[in-house]
C-alpha positions as CSV (number, residue, x, y, z in Angstrom):
1,M,1.4,17.2,42.5
2,I,-1.2,14.5,42.0
3,V,-3.3,16.9,40.1
4,D,-0.4,17.9,37.9
5,R,0.3,14.3,37.1
6,A,-3.4,13.7,36.2
7,K,-3.4,16.8,33.9
8,A,-0.2,15.5,32.3
9,A,-1.7,12.1,31.8
10,V,-4.9,13.6,30.3
11,G,-2.8,15.8,28.0
12,Q,-0.7,12.8,26.9
13,S,-3.8,10.7,26.3
14,R,-5.3,13.4,24.1
15,W,-2.0,13.8,22.2
16,H,-1.9,10.0,21.7
17,R,-5.5,10.0,20.4
18,R,-4.6,12.7,17.8
19,V,-1.7,10.7,16.6
20,V,-3.7,7.6,16.3
21,K,-6.5,9.4,14.6
22,S,-4.3,11.0,11.9
23,A,-2.5,7.7,11.2
24,D,-5.8,5.8,11.0
25,L,-7.3,8.4,8.7
26,V,-4.4,7.9,6.3
27,G,-4.7,4.2,6.8
28,L,-8.3,4.2,5.9
29,L,-7.4,6.1,2.7
30,M,-5.0,3.3,1.9
31,V,-7.9,0.9,2.2
32,V,-10.5,2.9,0.3
33,M,-8.4,3.8,-2.7
34,P,-7.5,0.2,-3.7
35,I,-11.2,-0.7,-3.3
36,L,-12.3,2.2,-5.6
37,L,-9.5,1.4,-8.1
38,G,-10.5,-2.3,-8.2
39,A,-14.2,-1.3,-8.7
40,Y,-13.3,1.1,-11.4
41,L,-11.1,-1.3,-13.3
42,T,-13.8,-3.9,-13.1
43,T,-16.8,-1.8,-14.1
44,E,-15.1,1.2,-15.9
45,A,-17.8,3.4,-14.4
46,P,-16.9,7.1,-14.8
47,V,-18.4,7.9,-11.4
48,L,-15.9,5.6,-9.7
49,E,-13.0,7.3,-11.6
50,L,-14.2,10.7,-10.5
51,A,-14.6,9.4,-6.9
52,M,-11.0,8.2,-6.9
53,Y,-9.3,11.4,-8.0
54,G,-11.8,13.6,-6.2
55,L,-11.2,11.8,-2.9
56,C,-7.4,12.0,-3.3
57,G,-7.6,15.7,-4.2
58,L,-10.0,16.6,-1.3
59,V,-7.9,14.8,1.3
60,A,-4.7,16.3,0.1
61,L,-6.0,19.9,-0.3
62,P,-5.7,21.0,3.4
63,F,-2.0,19.9,3.4
64,V,-0.9,21.7,0.2
65,G,0.3,24.8,1.9
66,P,2.3,23.1,4.7
67,F,3.7,20.7,2.0
68,I,5.0,23.6,-0.1
69,S,6.6,25.1,2.9
70,S,8.3,21.8,3.7
71,T,10.2,21.9,0.3
72,A,12.7,24.4,1.9
73,R,14.0,21.6,4.2
74,N,13.1,18.5,2.3
75,S,14.7,18.0,-1.1
76,A,12.5,15.0,-2.0
77,N,9.4,17.1,-1.7
78,L,10.9,19.9,-3.7
79,L,12.0,17.5,-6.5
80,L,8.5,16.0,-6.7
81,L,6.9,19.4,-7.2
82,L,9.5,20.4,-9.8
83,L,9.0,17.1,-11.6
84,F,5.3,17.6,-12.0
85,G,5.9,21.2,-12.9
86,A,8.3,20.2,-15.7
87,L,5.7,17.7,-17.0
88,T,3.0,20.4,-16.9
89,V,5.1,22.9,-18.8
90,S,6.0,20.3,-21.5
91,T,2.3,19.3,-21.9
92,V,1.1,22.9,-22.1
93,I,3.8,23.8,-24.7
94,V,2.6,20.9,-26.9
95,L,-1.0,22.0,-26.4
96,V,-0.3,25.6,-27.3
97,S,1.9,24.8,-30.3
98,G,-0.8,22.5,-31.7
99,G,1.7,19.6,-31.8
100,S,-1.0,17.1,-31.0
101,P,-4.8,17.1,-31.4
102,N,-5.0,15.0,-28.2
103,A,-3.0,17.3,-26.0
104,W,-6.1,18.2,-23.9
105,L,-6.5,14.5,-23.1
106,A,-2.8,14.4,-22.1
107,L,-3.3,17.4,-19.8
108,K,-6.3,15.7,-18.3
109,G,-4.3,12.6,-17.7
110,L,-1.6,14.6,-16.0
111,V,-4.1,16.2,-13.7
112,A,-5.4,12.8,-12.8
113,T,-1.9,11.6,-12.1
114,V,-1.2,14.6,-9.9
115,A,-4.3,13.7,-7.9
116,W,-3.3,10.1,-7.7
117,A,0.2,10.9,-6.5
118,S,-1.1,13.4,-3.9
119,V,-1.1,10.5,-1.5
120,Y,2.5,11.4,-1.0
121,V,1.4,14.8,0.3
122,V,-1.1,13.2,2.7
123,A,1.3,10.5,4.0
124,Y,4.0,13.1,4.6
125,S,1.9,15.9,6.0
126,A,-0.9,14.2,8.0
127,V,1.4,11.9,10.1
128,R,4.0,14.0,11.9
129,T,5.2,11.8,14.7
130,Q,7.1,8.6,15.1
131,E,4.2,6.9,16.7
132,G,2.0,7.9,13.7
133,V,4.5,6.6,11.2
134,L,4.7,3.2,12.9
135,R,0.9,2.9,13.0
136,L,0.6,3.9,9.4
137,V,3.1,1.3,8.1
138,K,1.1,-1.4,10.0
139,W,-1.9,-0.2,8.0
140,I,0.1,-0.5,4.8
141,F,1.2,-4.0,5.6
142,A,-2.4,-5.1,6.5
143,V,-3.6,-3.7,3.2
144,G,-0.9,-5.6,1.4
145,V,-1.9,-8.9,2.9
146,L,-5.5,-8.3,1.8
147,I,-4.4,-7.5,-1.7
148,T,-2.5,-10.8,-1.8
149,L,-5.7,-12.6,-0.8
150,T,-7.5,-11.0,-3.7
151,V,-5.0,-12.7,-6.1
152,Y,-5.9,-16.1,-4.7
153,A,-9.6,-15.3,-4.8
154,S,-9.1,-14.3,-8.5
155,R,-7.5,-17.6,-9.3
156,L,-10.0,-19.7,-7.4
157,F,-13.2,-17.9,-8.5
158,Y,-12.1,-16.2,-11.7
159,V,-13.0,-12.7,-10.4
160,G,-11.1,-9.6,-11.5
161,E,-8.5,-9.8,-14.2
162,V,-7.7,-13.4,-15.3
163,I,-5.8,-14.2,-18.4
164,I,-5.9,-17.6,-20.1
165,D,-3.5,-18.0,-23.0
166,R,-3.8,-20.4,-25.9
167,E,-2.0,-23.2,-24.1
168,G,-4.5,-22.9,-21.2
169,A,-2.0,-21.3,-18.8
170,I,-3.7,-19.0,-16.3
171,R,-2.5,-15.8,-14.8
172,A,-4.6,-14.2,-12.1
173,F,-4.4,-10.6,-11.0
174,G,-7.6,-9.8,-9.2
175,P,-9.5,-6.5,-9.3
176,L,-6.4,-4.3,-9.2
177,G,-5.2,-5.5,-12.6
178,D,-1.7,-6.5,-13.9
179,Q,0.2,-4.1,-11.6
180,V,-0.8,-6.0,-8.5
181,G,2.3,-8.2,-8.6
182,F,4.4,-5.2,-7.7
183,V,2.2,-4.5,-4.7
184,V,2.4,-8.1,-3.5
185,V,6.2,-7.7,-3.2
186,L,5.6,-5.2,-0.4
187,P,4.0,-7.6,2.2
188,A,6.4,-10.3,1.0
189,L,9.4,-8.3,1.9
190,I,7.9,-7.2,5.2
191,S,7.2,-10.9,6.0
192,L,10.8,-11.7,5.1
193,V,12.2,-9.0,7.4
194,S,9.9,-10.0,10.3
195,G,10.8,-13.7,9.9
196,R,7.3,-14.9,9.1
197,F,8.3,-17.6,6.7
198,L,4.8,-19.1,6.1
199,L,3.4,-15.7,5.3
200,F,6.3,-15.0,3.0
201,G,5.5,-18.2,1.1
202,V,1.8,-17.2,0.8
203,H,2.8,-13.9,-0.8
204,L,5.4,-15.5,-3.0
205,G,2.7,-18.0,-4.2
206,A,0.4,-15.1,-5.1
207,L,3.3,-13.5,-7.0
208,F,3.8,-16.6,-9.0
209,L,0.1,-16.7,-9.8
210,T,0.5,-13.3,-11.5
211,S,3.6,-14.5,-13.3
212,T,4.8,-10.9,-13.4
213,R,8.5,-11.0,-14.4
214,G,9.2,-7.4,-13.3
215,A,7.8,-8.1,-9.9
216,I,9.9,-11.2,-9.5
217,A,12.9,-9.1,-10.3
218,C,11.9,-6.5,-7.7
219,L,11.6,-9.2,-5.1
220,A,15.0,-10.7,-6.0
221,L,16.6,-7.3,-5.7
222,G,14.9,-6.6,-2.4
223,V,16.3,-9.9,-1.0
224,V,19.8,-9.1,-2.3
225,V,19.7,-5.6,-0.7
226,Y,18.6,-7.2,2.6
227,F,21.4,-9.7,2.5
228,M,23.9,-6.9,1.8
229,L,22.6,-4.8,4.7
230,I,22.9,-7.9,7.0
231,L,26.4,-8.7,5.9
232,S,27.5,-5.1,6.3
233,G,26.2,-5.0,9.9
234,S,23.7,-2.2,9.2
235,V,20.9,-4.1,11.0
236,S,20.7,-5.6,14.5
237,S,20.9,-9.3,15.3
238,A,22.7,-9.9,12.0
239,R,23.3,-13.6,12.6
240,R,19.7,-14.3,13.3
241,R,18.5,-12.1,10.4
242,L,20.9,-13.9,8.1
243,A,19.4,-17.3,9.1
244,S,15.9,-16.0,8.7
245,A,16.7,-14.6,5.2
246,A,18.3,-17.9,4.2
247,A,15.2,-19.8,5.4
248,A,13.0,-17.5,3.3
249,V,15.1,-18.1,0.2
250,L,14.8,-21.8,0.8
251,I,11.0,-21.5,0.9
252,A,11.2,-19.5,-2.3
253,V,13.2,-22.3,-4.0
254,V,10.7,-24.9,-2.8
255,I,7.8,-22.9,-4.2
256,W,9.8,-22.3,-7.4
257,V,10.1,-26.0,-8.2
258,T,6.3,-26.6,-7.7
259,P,3.8,-26.4,-10.5
260,I,2.7,-23.0,-9.3
261,S,5.7,-21.4,-11.0
262,A,5.1,-23.2,-14.4
263,V,3.4,-20.2,-16.0
264,L,6.2,-17.9,-15.0
265,M,8.8,-20.3,-16.3
266,G,7.1,-20.3,-19.6
267,R,7.0,-16.5,-19.7
268,L,10.7,-16.1,-19.1
269,S,11.5,-17.1,-22.6
270,S,8.4,-15.6,-24.3
271,P,8.9,-12.6,-26.7
272,T,8.0,-9.1,-25.5
273,F,7.7,-5.6,-27.0
274,R,9.3,-3.9,-24.0
275,L,12.8,-3.6,-25.3
276,Q,11.5,-2.3,-28.6
277,A,9.3,0.2,-26.8
278,I,12.3,1.4,-24.8
279,E,14.3,1.8,-28.0
280,L,11.5,3.8,-29.6
281,G,11.3,6.0,-26.5
282,V,15.0,6.8,-26.7
283,E,14.5,7.8,-30.4
284,I,11.7,10.2,-29.4
285,V,14.0,11.7,-26.8
286,R,16.7,12.3,-29.3
287,Q,14.3,14.2,-31.5
288,N,12.7,16.2,-28.6
289,P,15.4,16.5,-25.9
290,L,14.4,19.7,-24.2
291,V,10.6,19.7,-24.0
292,G,9.6,16.1,-24.9
293,V,6.2,15.4,-26.5
294,G,3.9,16.0,-23.6
295,F,2.5,13.7,-20.9
296,N,1.7,10.3,-22.3
297,G,2.7,11.5,-25.8
298,F,4.7,8.4,-26.6
299,D,1.9,6.6,-28.5
300,R,1.2,9.4,-30.9
301,S,4.9,10.3,-31.4
302,R,6.8,7.0,-31.8
303,P,8.0,5.9,-35.2
304,A,6.0,3.3,-37.1
305,V,7.2,-0.3,-37.0
306,A,6.4,-3.3,-39.1
307,E,4.3,-4.8,-36.4
308,D,1.8,-2.0,-36.7
309,W,0.7,-3.7,-39.9
310,L,1.4,-7.3,-39.0
311,T,0.0,-7.4,-35.5
312,P,-1.8,-4.1,-35.0
313,A,-3.9,-5.4,-32.1
314,I,-0.8,-6.4,-30.1
315,T,1.2,-3.3,-30.8
316,A,-1.7,-1.1,-29.8
317,N,-1.1,-2.3,-26.3
318,G,2.6,-3.3,-26.3
319,L,3.9,-0.2,-27.9
320,S,1.5,2.3,-26.3
321,R,4.1,3.4,-23.8
322,A,7.9,3.2,-23.3
323,S,7.7,0.3,-20.8
324,N,10.3,2.0,-18.6
325,Q,9.4,4.9,-16.3
326,Y,12.6,6.8,-16.8
327,V,12.5,6.6,-20.6
328,Q,8.8,7.4,-20.5
329,T,9.4,10.5,-18.4
330,A,12.1,11.6,-20.8
331,T,9.7,11.3,-23.7
332,D,7.0,13.2,-21.7
333,G,9.0,16.1,-20.5
334,G,12.4,15.9,-22.1
335,L,15.8,15.5,-20.4
336,P,15.0,18.1,-17.7
337,A,12.1,16.0,-16.5
338,L,14.3,12.8,-16.6
339,L,16.9,14.5,-14.5
340,L,14.3,15.6,-11.9
341,L,12.9,12.0,-11.7
342,L,16.4,10.6,-11.3
343,L,17.3,13.0,-8.6
344,F,13.9,12.3,-6.8
345,S,14.6,8.6,-6.9
346,A,18.1,9.0,-5.7
347,I,17.0,11.2,-2.7
348,V,14.2,8.8,-1.9
349,I,16.6,5.8,-1.9
350,R,19.0,7.8,0.3
351,N,16.2,8.5,2.7
352,A,15.1,4.9,2.7
353,L,18.6,3.6,3.5
354,S,18.9,6.2,6.4
355,V,15.6,5.0,7.9
356,M,16.5,1.3,7.5
357,R,19.8,1.9,9.3
358,A,18.2,3.8,12.2
359,H,18.3,1.7,15.4
360,G,14.9,0.5,16.4
361,S,13.2,0.6,12.9
362,T,10.4,-1.9,13.0
363,A,10.0,-4.7,10.6
364,E,7.0,-3.0,8.8
365,L,8.9,0.2,8.4
366,F,12.1,-1.5,7.4
367,G,10.3,-3.7,4.9
368,C,8.5,-0.7,3.3
369,Q,11.9,0.9,2.7
370,L,13.3,-2.3,1.2
371,W,10.3,-2.5,-1.1
372,L,10.7,1.2,-2.2
373,I,14.3,0.7,-3.1
374,S,13.5,-2.5,-5.1
375,M,10.7,-0.7,-7.0
376,L,12.7,2.4,-7.9
377,I,15.7,0.3,-9.1
378,G,14.3,-3.1,-10.0
379,N,11.1,-2.1,-11.8
380,Q,12.5,-1.2,-15.2
381,T,9.8,-2.9,-17.4
382,S,6.6,-1.0,-16.4
383,L,5.4,2.4,-15.5
384,W,4.3,3.7,-12.1
385,L,4.0,7.4,-12.7
386,L,0.5,7.0,-13.9
387,S,-3.1,7.4,-12.7
388,S,-5.1,4.2,-11.9
389,T,-2.0,2.0,-11.1
390,A,-1.9,0.3,-7.8
391,S,1.9,0.2,-7.8
392,G,2.2,3.9,-8.3
393,F,-0.2,4.7,-5.5
394,F,1.8,2.6,-3.0
395,I,5.1,4.0,-4.2
396,F,4.0,7.5,-3.5
397,A,2.5,6.6,-0.2
398,V,5.6,4.8,1.1
399,A,7.8,7.5,-0.3
400,G,5.8,10.1,1.7
401,V,6.3,8.0,4.8
402,T,10.0,7.7,4.1
403,A,10.3,11.5,3.8
404,R,8.6,12.0,7.1
405,S,10.7,9.4,8.8
406,R,13.9,11.1,7.4
407,D,12.7,14.4,8.8
408,I,12.3,12.8,12.3
409,L,15.8,11.4,12.0
410,L,17.2,14.9,11.2
411,Q,15.3,16.5,14.1
412,D,16.5,13.9,16.5
413,R,20.1,14.4,15.4
414,A,19.8,18.1,15.7
415,Q,18.5,17.8,19.3
416,A,21.2,15.3,20.2
417,G,23.9,17.8,19.5
418,P,27.1,17.9,17.4
419,K,29.0,15.3,19.5
420,R,26.7,12.5,18.7
421,K,27.9,10.5,15.7
422,G,25.9,8.7,13.1
423,L,22.1,8.6,12.8
424,P,20.1,8.6,16.0
425,S,17.6,6.0,17.1
426,L,14.4,6.5,15.2
427,Y,12.0,4.8,17.4
428,G,13.7,4.1,20.7
429,P,15.3,0.9,21.8
430,A,15.3,-2.0,19.4
431,S,12.5,-4.5,20.0
432,S,12.1,-8.1,19.0
433,T,10.6,-7.0,15.7
434,S,13.4,-4.6,14.8
435,P,15.4,-5.7,11.8
């Protein structure tokens, strides 16, 4: 009997090491990719770009077969494949028809985006257990904290991307570029959920340094969703959580009235091309409703505007894309691609809500789901379905974790039997860090 217990202990230890190893390998990928991205955006060295996409593709390659098999039971996985399939068909049609001399470059950009988004496949397929999921989200939170620190380093030492306008106002982004603000919202929401008020203030300060209006909107939406879940009784210890959330909001107000938010306040009333870009995108969709104009075909297909002659340098950047991911996808692949993206987002949000409501969901896991919802709904002024964007990389990584967590919920519910009502406990009894 003692021998049997020893064998069982050894087997359990080996199983635990495999779980830890798989989660840590994906966690290391979450560390390496932002480093490569920051180095590439800083140096624009082609070898770094090749390393980014090559590494993503190589890591995801062993999981492609199992991932395709999972589409039969996971609608989010199926919709993601169908979405990229629709974008590929549209881009190939434009290429074959000779509709654009740059269609080959568009196809190349689509391949790079597929490689970039393959982190979804890795996060979903490599981590198959509840222990692995919890370990991976801890990695994601740690990486988010480090990214926040790069924003402060950028402001203090002028490294990475730093913008100084004519009035001398400074916006600091760091090596990950102007999408970093959306990533900073991730550790901010996790800190909010876990009741780490000082850390929440640190992330909020970094967010104000970027002065990214869309990221502020995402954070506000995340806080509102969190309050709604508390008031609806969907999370445990509702009274304590409500007090914690109120304290975090108070900290946000205090930081808001300090000089650190001055640049953001000035940008709230500054003009932007985003609304005009969205309107131009809608016009492109009206003219090409079924197939679109191919991946990233907005710039070559949009109607000319007066600003093209008055301020060509500004419009070359401000009107290069639709400034809204859903409109951009409609221009890329027509209404079918838009429908697939909307369905994918809806399923991901449903999965996220299910994971958040599961008894025992940790603060890191809960905060990741809160961030994912805020990004898919609140981020309507920038694109994330692109290669070389930090926000897109983390969206697909967290969405993959969400899909795996939802699968675990369904498996537990099936094992519990038909008499058990509601969603089962995802990770055992609630702990002190459970939201």
